[in-house]
VMD Tcl script that draws the C-alpha trace (Angstrom):
set ca {
  {0.00 0.00 0.00}
  {1.09 3.59 -0.51}
  {1.96 6.34 1.91}
  {-0.54 8.43 3.87}
  {0.51 11.98 3.08}
  {-0.39 14.33 5.91}
  {-0.48 18.13 6.11}
  {-0.80 19.90 9.47}
  {-2.40 23.25 10.27}
  {-0.91 24.56 13.50}
  {2.49 23.21 14.49}
  {2.10 23.56 18.26}
  {2.76 21.17 21.12}
  {0.05 18.68 20.08}
  {1.46 18.50 16.56}
  {4.93 18.09 18.05}
  {3.71 15.11 20.09}
  {2.12 13.57 16.98}
  {5.18 13.98 14.77}
  {7.55 12.73 17.46}
  {5.22 9.81 18.19}
  {5.10 8.74 14.56}
  {8.90 8.80 14.42}
  {9.23 7.00 17.77}
  {6.93 4.17 16.70}
  {7.88 4.10 13.03}
  {9.91 0.91 13.03}
  {8.31 -0.89 15.99}
  {6.63 -4.26 15.59}
  {2.96 -4.81 16.47}
  {3.63 -6.52 19.80}
  {6.09 -3.82 20.85}
  {3.87 -0.74 20.61}
  {2.11 0.07 23.89}
  {-0.56 2.74 23.96}
  {-1.93 2.32 20.44}
  {-5.32 0.75 19.81}
  {-4.59 -0.28 16.23}
  {-1.11 -0.83 14.85}
  {-2.52 -2.25 11.62}
  {-5.20 0.17 10.44}
  {-6.80 -1.26 7.32}
  {-3.46 -2.44 6.02}
  {-1.67 0.80 6.86}
  {1.07 1.02 9.49}
  {2.75 3.87 11.34}
  {5.69 3.87 8.96}
  {3.27 4.66 6.12}
  {2.58 8.15 7.55}
  {4.50 10.91 5.78}
  {4.26 14.59 6.69}
  {4.27 16.61 3.48}
  {3.15 20.14 4.46}
  {2.72 22.33 7.53}
  {1.21 25.74 8.18}
  {1.70 28.12 11.10}
  {1.70 31.85 11.94}
  {4.69 31.82 14.30}
  {7.72 33.60 12.81}
  {10.03 31.28 14.77}
  {8.56 28.30 12.89}
  {7.87 29.66 9.40}
  {10.59 28.67 6.94}
  {12.09 26.02 9.21}
  {12.06 22.28 8.64}
  {9.21 20.55 10.46}
  {11.77 18.60 12.51}
  {13.08 21.88 13.97}
  {9.86 23.88 14.11}
  {8.14 21.42 16.46}
  {10.60 22.46 19.18}
  {10.38 26.24 18.61}
  {8.83 28.57 21.18}
  {6.24 28.57 22.65}
  {5.94 24.78 22.20}
  {6.22 22.90 25.49}
  {6.03 19.28 24.41}
  {8.92 17.28 25.84}
  {11.47 16.03 23.34}
  {11.28 12.24 23.45}
  {12.14 11.33 19.87}
  {14.82 12.32 17.37}
  {12.98 13.52 14.29}
  {15.23 13.61 11.21}
  {15.03 16.46 8.72}
  {11.99 16.05 6.49}
  {12.79 18.55 3.76}
  {9.36 20.07 4.44}
  {9.39 23.69 5.56}
  {6.63 25.34 7.57}
  {4.65 27.79 5.47}
  {2.75 30.89 6.64}
  {-0.93 30.22 7.13}
  {-3.84 32.61 7.57}
  {-4.17 34.18 11.03}
  {-7.89 35.10 11.14}
  {-9.03 34.32 14.70}
  {-6.27 31.74 15.18}
  {-4.39 33.88 17.69}
  {-6.00 35.69 20.62}
  {-4.97 39.38 20.82}
  {-3.18 38.88 24.14}
  {-1.18 35.96 22.67}
  {0.21 37.63 19.54}
  {3.51 38.46 21.22}
  {3.87 35.03 22.82}
  {3.14 33.36 19.47}
  {5.64 35.62 17.65}
  {3.06 36.60 15.05}
  {4.30 38.90 12.30}
  {2.72 40.17 9.11}
  {3.57 37.25 6.85}
  {1.65 36.93 3.60}
  {-0.22 33.62 3.92}
  {0.23 31.02 1.22}
  {-2.62 29.62 -0.84}
  {-3.32 26.62 1.38}
  {-5.31 24.73 -1.25}
  {-2.47 25.07 -3.76}
  {0.09 23.81 -1.25}
  {-2.14 20.84 -0.47}
  {-2.40 20.04 -4.17}
  {1.32 20.46 -4.83}
  {2.28 18.30 -1.85}
  {-0.33 15.69 -2.85}
  {-1.60 15.65 0.73}
  {-4.21 12.99 1.44}
  {-5.44 14.69 4.59}
  {-5.16 17.95 6.46}
  {-4.98 17.65 10.25}
  {-6.21 20.69 12.16}
  {-4.23 21.49 15.31}
  {-4.99 25.21 15.53}
  {-5.47 26.69 19.01}
  {-8.87 26.14 20.64}
  {-11.17 29.00 19.68}
  {-9.93 29.23 16.09}
  {-13.36 28.73 14.55}
  {-13.00 31.08 11.58}
  {-9.41 30.05 10.87}
  {-10.48 26.41 10.94}
  {-13.16 27.10 8.34}
  {-10.54 28.65 6.06}
  {-8.55 25.42 6.22}
  {-11.68 23.31 5.78}
  {-12.53 25.15 2.57}
  {-8.94 24.76 1.36}
  {-9.13 21.01 1.98}
  {-12.34 20.78 -0.04}
  {-10.82 22.86 -2.85}
  {-7.76 20.60 -2.92}
  {-9.69 17.32 -2.75}
  {-8.19 16.54 0.62}
  {-9.64 14.82 3.69}
  {-9.94 16.85 6.90}
  {-9.27 15.69 10.46}
  {-10.42 18.23 13.04}
  {-8.53 17.85 16.31}
  {-10.02 20.87 18.10}
  {-13.54 21.59 19.45}
  {-14.64 23.72 16.51}
  {-17.80 22.38 14.88}
  {-17.07 21.03 11.40}
  {-17.77 17.29 11.05}
  {-20.81 17.65 13.30}
  {-22.30 20.46 11.20}
  {-24.58 18.97 8.51}
  {-23.69 21.62 5.91}
  {-19.96 20.91 6.15}
  {-20.46 17.15 6.43}
  {-22.64 17.11 3.31}
  {-20.02 19.00 1.32}
  {-17.42 16.37 2.16}
  {-19.86 13.57 1.34}
  {-20.65 15.21 -2.01}
  {-16.93 15.51 -2.74}
  {-16.31 11.89 -1.76}
  {-13.88 12.98 0.96}
  {-13.56 11.88 4.59}
  {-14.08 14.39 7.39}
  {-13.55 13.41 11.01}
  {-13.16 14.84 14.46}
  {-14.48 17.88 16.19}
  {-11.97 17.28 18.96}
  {-9.79 14.37 19.98}
  {-8.94 12.84 23.34}
  {-5.48 11.76 24.39}
  {-5.15 9.02 27.01}
  {-4.97 11.43 29.96}
  {-5.55 14.84 28.40}
  {-7.68 17.84 29.29}
  {-10.82 16.67 27.47}
  {-11.02 13.22 29.02}
  {-10.05 14.51 32.49}
  {-12.67 17.26 32.61}
  {-15.35 14.80 31.47}
  {-14.35 12.37 34.20}
  {-14.39 15.12 36.83}
  {-17.75 16.43 35.59}
  {-19.16 12.94 36.02}
  {-18.51 13.16 39.76}
  {-21.21 15.82 40.05}
  {-23.99 13.55 38.77}
}
mol new
graphics top color blue
foreach p $ca { graphics top sphere $p radius 0.5 }
foreach p [lrange $ca 0 end-1] q [lrange $ca 1 end] { graphics top cylinder $p $q radius 0.2 }
display resetview
């Protein structure tokens, strides 16, 4: 089977954990991979994942190889895997509401001209676009969703912005014959699953 070519919107700490995790597990055998529900996913394996494009608004990340950008400020994900150079440089994405006003300085946002996301997705032959923008980036997420549709690319929404659960968006992906998934994800012991567990104590 071929590669799964992945583009990422938002190269923050969550994306850093994903990219490092893929590299960490890349050459492991099925019985040696703790923490994963499915090592063999429909005939695809971890080593089949290839990161082909990345978008961010942080001037400390733009223009750098993905392998370096995932450790740039203000990312806080621990370094637990050596990620080799990918040859893929982070490109400037649209800001929109992707950065809260009080975070512009911390995110090192400058006036970069954003690339045409749909064109980059086409040129990189990305199979899917994974959305890791900051929580609250509803409008920015929709810009990337439209770009994915324009490029004929699947969309995986890893933040709680309503896309896959909105009938209008879901229907557009169905009509295009493209997968759309998400509206948030849960790590094993992350904020989403913890707050749901705590909330359950009140009922």
